[in-house]
C-alpha positions, 0 to 999 in steps of 0.5 A: 304341759304340751310338748312342742320342741320348737327352736327359739331365739334366746338371750342368755348370760353365762356364769364363770363355770359356763352354765347358761341362764336364760333371760328372754326368748322369742316364740311366734313373734312374742318376746317372753321374759324368763322371770323365774328358773324353778329347776335346772337338770341335765339329760341325754336325748339321742346321745346329745347332752341337754340342759333342761330348765323348768321356768315360769313367767307371766304371759298375758297376765297369767303365770305360765310354766314351761320347759326350755332345753339347751343342746350343749353340742350345737348351742341351740335353744328349744322351747320343749313344753308349754 
């Protein structure tokens, strides 16, 4: 996977404890639906807590894996790896 770390527009829902779940996002004008979340972990990057989502979706007929990051302090979403 290639590291891109670009900010994205995200539609997500939050469960009762407040954990965000990504639904779909826009990247370079394309809308990608998050079909499966494989793993959720948490890390600190330069002192900022981030949730890391390893996901997969069908894009143009091919199954693609990617990583999304959610920065807890600023509530911003990033496409980290594609």
